[in-house]
C-alpha positions in Angstrom: 79.7 25.9 3.9 79.7 28.5 0.8 81.0 27.2 -2.5 81.5 29.9 -5.1 81.9 29.2 -8.7 83.1 32.1 -10.6 83.9 33.1 -14.5 81.4 30.5 -15.8 81.4 30.8 -19.3 77.5 29.8 -19.8 75.0 28.8 -16.9 72.2 26.8 -18.5 68.6 26.2 -17.5 68.6 28.9 -15.1 64.8 29.7 -13.8 63.9 32.7 -12.0 60.3 31.3 -11.6 60.1 27.8 -10.8 58.2 25.7 -13.5 57.0 22.0 -13.3 57.8 21.2 -17.1 58.1 22.3 -20.5 56.0 21.2 -23.4 55.7 21.8 -27.4 57.7 24.7 -28.6 58.5 25.6 -25.0 61.3 22.9 -25.1 63.3 24.6 -27.5 64.1 27.4 -25.1 66.7 26.5 -22.9 67.5 29.8 -20.6 71.1 30.8 -19.8 73.6 33.5 -18.5 76.9 34.1 -20.0 79.8 35.2 -18.1 78.1 34.1 -14.6 78.6 33.2 -11.0 76.7 30.7 -9.0 76.6 30.4 -5.2 76.2 27.3 -3.3 75.5 27.2 0.6 75.5 23.7 2.2 73.6 21.8 -0.5 71.5 24.4 -2.0 71.9 26.9 -4.8 71.4 30.2 -3.1 72.2 32.6 -5.7 73.6 33.3 -9.3 73.7 35.9 -11.9 76.3 38.0 -14.2 79.8 37.8 -13.1 79.7 41.7 -13.0 77.0 41.7 -10.3 79.0 38.8 -8.2 78.8 40.2 -4.7 81.8 39.9 -2.3 81.6 36.7 -0.8 83.7 34.8 1.9 83.4 31.4 0.5 85.4 28.2 2.1 85.5 27.1 -1.5 86.0 29.0 -4.9 86.1 27.1 -8.2 87.3 28.8 -11.2 85.0 27.8 -14.2 86.9 29.8 -17.0 86.0 28.5 -20.3 83.4 25.8 -18.8 79.7 25.8 -18.7 77.6 24.7 -16.1 74.0 23.0 -16.2 72.0 21.0 -13.7 72.9 17.2 -13.2 70.8 14.8 -15.2 67.6 13.4 -13.6 67.3 9.7 -14.7 63.6 8.7 -14.3 63.7 5.0 -15.7 66.3 2.5 -14.6 66.6 -1.0 -13.5 70.3 -1.0 -12.2 69.5 -3.2 -9.2 70.3 -6.6 -11.0 72.5 -9.7 -10.8 75.1 -10.6 -13.3 74.5 -9.7 -16.9 72.9 -10.9 -20.3 76.0 -10.8 -22.4 74.9 -14.2 -24.1 71.6 -12.6 -25.5 73.5 -9.8 -26.9 75.4 -12.2 -28.9 72.1 -14.1 -29.5 70.5 -10.9 -31.1 73.6 -10.4 -33.4 72.7 -13.9 -34.7 69.4 -12.8 -35.6 67.2 -13.7 -32.6 64.7 -11.2 -31.5 64.1 -9.8 -28.0 60.6 -11.8 -28.0 62.2 -15.1 -29.1 65.0 -14.8 -26.5 62.1 -14.1 -23.7 60.2 -17.0 -25.2 63.0 -19.8 -24.3 63.2 -18.5 -20.8 65.7 -15.7 -21.3 65.0 -11.9 -20.8 63.5 -11.0 -17.7 62.9 -14.6 -16.4 66.7 -15.1 -16.7 67.4 -11.9 -14.8 65.1 -13.2 -12.2 66.8 -16.6 -11.9 70.2 -14.9 -11.5 68.8 -12.3 -8.9 66.8 -15.1 -6.9 70.2 -17.1 -6.6 72.3 -13.9 -5.4 72.4 -12.8 -1.7 71.3 -9.2 -0.8 74.7 -8.1 0.0 76.2 -9.1 -3.1 73.2 -7.7 -4.8 74.0 -4.5 -3.1 77.8 -4.4 -4.1 77.2 -4.9 -7.8 74.5 -2.2 -7.6 76.6 0.1 -5.9 79.2 0.0 -8.6 76.8 0.8 -11.1 75.4 3.8 -9.2 78.7 5.1 -8.7 79.7 4.9 -12.4 76.3 6.8 -13.5 76.8 9.6 -10.7 80.5 10.3 -12.2 78.6 10.6 -15.8 76.5 13.4 -14.4 73.2 11.9 -12.9 72.3 13.4 -9.8 68.6 12.1 -9.3 67.7 8.3 -10.3 64.5 6.3 -10.3 65.4 2.4 -9.7 63.0 -0.1 -10.1 62.4 -3.8 -8.6 61.2 -6.5 -10.9 63.7 -9.1 -11.4 62.7 -10.6 -8.2 59.0 -11.8 -9.2 58.7 -13.3 -5.6 57.5 -11.6 -2.5 60.9 -12.4 -0.7 63.0 -11.3 -3.6 60.9 -8.2 -4.6 61.6 -6.9 -1.0 65.2 -7.7 -1.3 65.5 -5.7 -4.3 63.6 -2.8 -2.9 65.9 -3.3 0.5 68.9 -2.8 -1.8 67.6 0.3 -3.3 66.8 1.6 0.3 70.1 1.0 1.4 71.7 3.1 -1.7 69.4 5.7 -1.0 70.8 6.0 2.5 74.5 5.5 1.8 74.8 7.9 -1.3 74.0 11.6 -1.5 71.9 11.3 -5.1 68.3 11.3 -4.7 66.6 7.9 -5.5 63.1 7.1 -5.9 61.8 3.5 -5.6 59.4 1.8 -7.8 57.8 -1.7 -7.2 57.7 -3.5 -10.9 56.4 -6.7 -9.7 54.5 -6.9 -12.7 57.6 -7.0 -15.0 56.9 -10.6 -16.4 54.9 -13.5 -15.4 57.2 -16.1 -13.6 57.7 -19.4 -15.1 55.6 -21.1 -12.5 52.7 -18.8 -13.4 53.1 -18.9 -17.3 49.7 -20.7 -17.5 48.4 -19.1 -14.5 48.3 -15.3 -14.8 45.3 -15.0 -12.4 47.3 -16.8 -9.8 50.4 -14.5 -10.2 48.2 -11.2 -10.3 46.4 -12.6 -7.3 50.0 -12.8 -5.6 50.7 -9.2 -6.3 47.2 -7.7 -5.3 47.0 -9.7 -2.1 50.5 -10.2 -0.8 53.2 -8.3 -2.8 51.8 -4.7 -3.0 50.2 -4.7 0.6 53.4 -5.7 2.1 55.4 -3.6 0.3 53.3 -0.6 1.3 53.5 -1.6 4.8 57.2 -1.7 4.6 57.1 1.7 2.9 59.8 0.6 0.5 58.6 2.2 -2.8 57.4 5.4 -4.1 55.8 4.1 -7.2 54.4 1.1 -9.1 54.9 0.1 -12.5 53.5 -2.5 -15.0 55.1 -3.6 -18.4 51.8 -3.2 -20.3 52.5 -5.0 -23.4 51.5 -8.0 -25.9 52.9 -11.2 -24.1 53.1 -9.5 -20.7 50.1 -7.8 -18.8 47.2 -6.8 -20.7 45.4 -3.3 -20.1 42.7 -5.0 -18.0 45.4 -6.8 -16.0 47.4 -3.3 -16.0 44.3 -1.5 -14.6 43.6 -4.1 -11.5 47.5 -3.7 -10.5 47.7 0.1 -10.9 44.3 0.5 -8.8 45.7 -1.9 -5.9 48.8 -0.1 -6.1 46.9 3.4 -5.6 44.9 2.0 -2.9 47.9 1.3 -1.0 49.6 4.8 -1.5 51.9 4.2 -4.6 51.7 6.5 -7.3 51.4 4.8 -10.7 54.0 4.7 -13.6 53.9 2.2 -16.6 55.8 0.8 -19.4 53.8 1.3 -22.6 54.3 0.9 -26.6 57.5 -0.8 -26.4 56.7 -3.1 -29.1 53.0 -2.8 -29.5 50.2 0.0 -29.2 47.5 -1.8 -27.2 46.0 0.9 -25.3 48.5 1.3 -22.7 48.8 4.9 -22.7 45.2 5.5 -22.2 45.4 3.0 -19.4 48.3 5.0 -17.7 46.3 8.3 -18.4 43.1 6.9 -16.9 45.0 5.9 -13.4 46.8 9.1 -13.4 50.2 7.8 -14.1 53.2 10.1 -13.3 54.8 8.9 -16.6 54.2 6.7 -19.6 57.7 5.3 -20.7 59.2 3.7 -23.9 56.7 4.8 -26.5 58.6 3.4 -29.3 55.6 2.5 -31.2 53.0 5.5 -31.1 49.3 5.7 -32.3 48.1 9.1 -33.0 45.4 8.4 -30.6 47.9 8.1 -27.9 49.1 11.8 -28.5 45.4 12.9 -28.2 44.9 11.1 -25.1 48.0 12.8 -23.4 46.9 16.4 -24.3 46.0 18.2 -21.1 46.9 15.6 -18.7 49.5 15.6 -15.9 51.2 12.3 -17.3 54.7 12.8 -18.7 55.8 10.9 -21.7 59.3 9.3 -21.5 61.5 8.1 -24.2 64.4 5.7 -23.8 66.5 6.2 -26.9 69.6 4.1 -25.7 67.1 1.0 -25.5 66.5 1.7 -29.1 69.9 1.8 -30.2 70.9 -1.5 -28.2 67.9 -3.6 -29.7 67.7 -2.0 -32.8 64.0 -0.8 -32.5 62.3 2.0 -33.6 63.0 5.2 -31.7 60.2 7.3 -29.8 59.2 9.9 -32.6 60.0 12.8 -30.4 59.0 15.5 -33.2 55.4 14.1 -33.3 55.1 14.6 -29.4 56.4 18.3 -29.6 54.3 19.3 -32.8 51.3 18.0 -30.8 52.2 20.5 -28.0 53.0 17.6 -25.6 56.1 17.5 -23.1 59.0 14.8 -23.1 61.3 13.5 -21.0 64.5 11.3 -21.6 66.1 8.5 -19.4 68.5 5.5 -19.8 66.5 2.1 -19.0 69.6 0.9 -17.6 69.1 -2.6 -17.4 70.9 -6.0 -18.0 69.0 -6.8 -21.2 67.8 -4.1 -23.2 70.1 -1.1 -22.3 73.4 -2.1 -20.2 74.4 1.9 -20.0 73.6 4.5 -17.8 75.2 7.2 -19.7 72.7 9.9 -19.6 75.0 12.1 -22.0 75.0 9.4 -25.0 70.9 9.5 -24.2 71.0 13.1 -25.1 73.3 12.6 -28.0 71.1 9.6 -29.4 67.9 12.1 -28.9 69.5 14.7 -31.2 70.8 12.0 -33.8 68.1 9.7 -34.0 65.0 11.4 -32.8 65.8 14.9 -34.2 65.4 16.7 -30.9 67.5 19.8 -30.8 70.2 19.9 -28.0 67.9 22.6 -26.3 64.8 20.4 -26.3 67.2 17.1 -25.3 68.6 19.0 -22.2 65.2 20.1 -21.2 63.9 16.6 -21.6 66.8 15.2 -19.2 66.6 18.0 -16.8 63.4 19.7 -15.8 60.9 17.2 -17.4 63.2 14.4 -16.3 62.6 15.8 -12.8 59.0 16.2 -13.3 58.8 12.3 -14.0 60.2 11.7 -10.8 58.2 14.1 -8.8 61.3 16.2 -8.1 60.1 19.5 -9.9 60.5 21.6 -6.5 64.0 20.3 -5.9 65.6 19.3 -9.0 66.1 19.9 -12.9 66.9 23.5 -13.0 69.2 26.2 -11.6 67.2 28.2 -9.4 67.4 29.6 -5.8 66.5 26.8 -3.3 67.2 23.8 -5.6 69.5 21.4 -4.9 73.1 22.1 -5.8 73.5 19.1 -8.3 75.6 20.5 -11.1 77.5 19.6 -14.2 80.8 21.5 -14.8 82.0 20.7 -18.4 85.5 20.7 -19.6 86.1 24.1 -21.9 83.4 23.9 -24.5 83.0 25.9 -27.7 79.2 25.7 -27.2 76.6 23.7 -25.3 76.0 21.8 -28.9 79.3 20.2 -28.3 77.9 17.8 -25.7 75.6 15.8 -28.2 78.1 16.6 -31.0 81.0 15.1 -29.8 79.1 11.7 -28.6 82.0 9.7 -27.8 83.8 12.0 -25.9 83.8 12.7 -22.0 83.2 16.4 -21.6 82.5 16.5 -18.0 85.2 17.8 -15.9 83.3 17.7 -12.4 80.0 16.9 -11.0 78.7 18.2 -7.6 76.0 16.6 -5.7 74.5 18.1 -2.7 77.0 20.9 -3.4 79.9 18.6 -3.1 82.4 17.2 -5.8 82.1 13.5 -6.5 85.3 12.0 -6.3 
């Protein structure tokens, strides 16, 4: 089936030469074509250009995008959307002055979510997660990474990954699965870290690899969670079992997690609210993508990733939501982009690059997602009529998306 989109006011992120990522000053360049057309065949982009050059095409579907803009659907490379229930009470507790760490120390936080998930059936967990996935698709997300990490037992981590696998099979959106058994130490292993790490290394990781339920392995490398030494052990085991490393680092403290990620050839290092100059140096010349999660900073009232330091150092940067029940109960990438502009001082061009081409890289999807290029997936955002692309982050509280196409088909 052919779908022709005509009279596009401006078509953004057009790439005639495929690139994996953009870094430093390159991030300020967002290539576009004004007064454009775009042709989709089945689920792929097969042609685009200036409207004056649009060939005669017999398309089964024609979309008139007069006054509207088109850009690639967002790629959200860091989420935890498979979870049970909510943590609304913790939200109120923080308003009353409790910190994230204090809530975690009394059995809240990740352990609270783990308790809820362990008591939830796989079917009910799927139903709750399905609703969230449909919501983010409508808001323009065309590829998403989903982590486990609220199971913390062999059975419940596998239950989470099976739900992710079911979502992958039932929805057109591209989904990457990450095993995050090293999210927190379960209560029964509070004073026996070695016991839980042995469980991860000897049972969880080999079984998940055998079942082929995950693409990536992740660790929460942070004070009070997993040390750098423990992180290295877990990532090494994941690599041995065919899982590509990603890593949570520097959310509250810089303890050497970035260097651990680079040392293990991590695809991405995520959070980075606290950054030491050494971390910037360690990342230079590597294949590891730094990923910022500004909606988490907003929700927890913690520092924002110092985006300008990364870009001034010539590094790339990606943006993601961190959609989860405790520190960011939102998968709205539009808000993430606006927050990156408002609070992290990224330009709209930089933020859009960070949420498309660089975010696709952070998911291992550079060849298929993240830009308007012949042969890439037809995952598109069609805006409402806009004055300019700057209106997207400027009017941060408005829904400016008219239509979302995933795999060439409109999301209803």
